[in-house]
SEVOPA-96888 format. One record per residue (C-alpha): residue number from 0; x, y, z. Coordinates in nm, 2 decimals, m for minus. Each point is the difference from the previous one (the first is absolute). Example, Ala and Ser with C-alpha at 12.3 -4.5 7.8 and 13.67 -1.06 7.14 Angstrom:
PT   lumdo        x        y        z
PT       0     1.23    m0.45     0.78
PT       1     0.14     0.34    m0.07
***
This chain:
PT   lumdo        x        y        z
PT       0    m2.80    m7.51    m7.30
PT       1     0.35    m0.14    m0.01
PT       2     0.05    m0.37    m0.03
PT       3     0.14     0.00     0.36
PT       4    m0.34     0.14     0.14
PT       5    m0.20    m0.24    m0.21
PT       6     0.19    m0.29     0.14
PT       7    m0.08     0.11     0.36
PT       8    m0.38     0.06    m0.04
PT       9    m0.21    m0.27    m0.13
PT      10    m0.35     0.14     0.01
PT      11    m0.30    m0.14    m0.16
PT      12    m0.24     0.27    m0.11
PT      13    m0.31    m0.22    m0.02
PT      14    m0.26     0.02    m0.27
PT      15    m0.07     0.34    m0.16
PT      16     0.24     0.20     0.22
PT      17    m0.05     0.32    m0.20
PT      18    m0.38    m0.02     0.03
PT      19     0.02    m0.05     0.38
PT      20     0.25     0.27     0.04
PT      21    m0.14     0.26    m0.22
PT      22    m0.37    m0.07     0.02
PT      23    m0.09    m0.18     0.32
PT      24     0.26     0.15     0.24
PT      25    m0.12     0.36    m0.03
PT      26    m0.36    m0.10     0.09
PT      27     0.13    m0.21     0.29
PT      28     0.19     0.30     0.13
PT      29    m0.30     0.22    m0.03
PT      30    m0.27    m0.22     0.15
PT      31     0.17    m0.25     0.21
PT      32     0.28     0.20     0.19
PT      33    m0.22     0.25     0.19
PT      34    m0.03     0.03     0.37
PT      35    m0.38     0.07     0.03
PT      36    m0.09    m0.34     0.13
PT      37     0.26     0.01     0.30
PT      38    m0.16     0.07     0.34
PT      39     0.06    m0.04     0.36
PT      40    m0.22    m0.16     0.26
PT      41    m0.06     0.15     0.34
PT      42     0.24    m0.25     0.16
PT      43     0.31     0.18    m0.14
PT      44     0.25     0.06     0.28
PT      45     0.20     0.27    m0.19
PT      46     0.32    m0.20     0.03
PT      47     0.14     0.16    m0.33
PT      48     0.14    m0.33    m0.13
PT      49    m0.19     0.04    m0.32
PT      50     0.16     0.34    m0.06
PT      51     0.35    m0.14     0.08
PT      52    m0.02    m0.31    m0.22
PT      53    m0.16     0.16    m0.31
PT      54     0.26    m0.04    m0.27
PT      55    m0.13     0.31    m0.20
PT      56    m0.04     0.21     0.32
PT      57    m0.36     0.04    m0.10
PT      58    m0.16    m0.03     0.35
PT      59    m0.01     0.28     0.25
PT      60    m0.16     0.00     0.35
PT      61    m0.25     0.29     0.02
PT      62    m0.21     0.04     0.31
PT      63     0.14    m0.35     0.12
PT      64    m0.13    m0.17    m0.31
PT      65     0.18    m0.11    m0.32
PT      66    m0.08     0.19    m0.31
PT      67     0.12    m0.11    m0.36
PT      68     0.15     0.22    m0.25
PT      69     0.00    m0.05    m0.38
PT      70     0.32    m0.20    m0.05
PT      71    m0.14    m0.34     0.13
PT      72     0.12    m0.31    m0.19
PT      73    m0.24    m0.23     0.20
PT      74     0.28    m0.21     0.15
PT      75    m0.24    m0.05     0.29
PT      76     0.28     0.01     0.25
PT      77    m0.21     0.24     0.22
PT      78    m0.29    m0.25     0.00
PT      79     0.21    m0.30     0.08
PT      80     0.22     0.16     0.27
PT      81    m0.27     0.19     0.20
PT      82     0.02    m0.17     0.34
PT      83    m0.38     0.04     0.06
PT      84    m0.12    m0.05    m0.35
PT      85    m0.16     0.34    m0.01
PT      86     0.10     0.08    m0.36
PT      87    m0.23    m0.14    m0.26
PT      88    m0.04     0.04    m0.37
PT      89    m0.36     0.01    m0.12
PT      90    m0.21    m0.28     0.15
PT      91     0.21    m0.28    m0.11
PT      92     0.29    m0.01     0.25
PT      93    m0.18     0.00     0.34
PT      94    m0.05    m0.37     0.03
PT      95     0.32    m0.10    m0.18
PT      96     0.33    m0.11     0.16
PT      97     0.31     0.21     0.02
PT      98     0.36    m0.09    m0.09
PT      99     0.34     0.16     0.02
PT     100     0.34    m0.13    m0.05
PT     101     0.16    m0.01     0.36
PT     102     0.35     0.00    m0.16
PT     103    m0.05     0.36    m0.15
***
């Protein structure tokens, strides 16, 4: 990196950055980024909002119900923006609140 770039970005890598990047991250990507636990309850109104707001274009409506592809980053935008709270992830999200930034 040039001196100019180093002056612009001041990034703290934390403790053991190599270990976390080379050892932990591959396991996280393999076991924690899947879409198997996403499901839709019967109250889905097929509005398509989840499909439109997915930043990776990973959701498609099929038979009036969202389905997830393999490119999910678990940003949870689909869960938080669903107007009827029909999208769930496992059994942990059903009774939890929803939030989205109204300015975006």
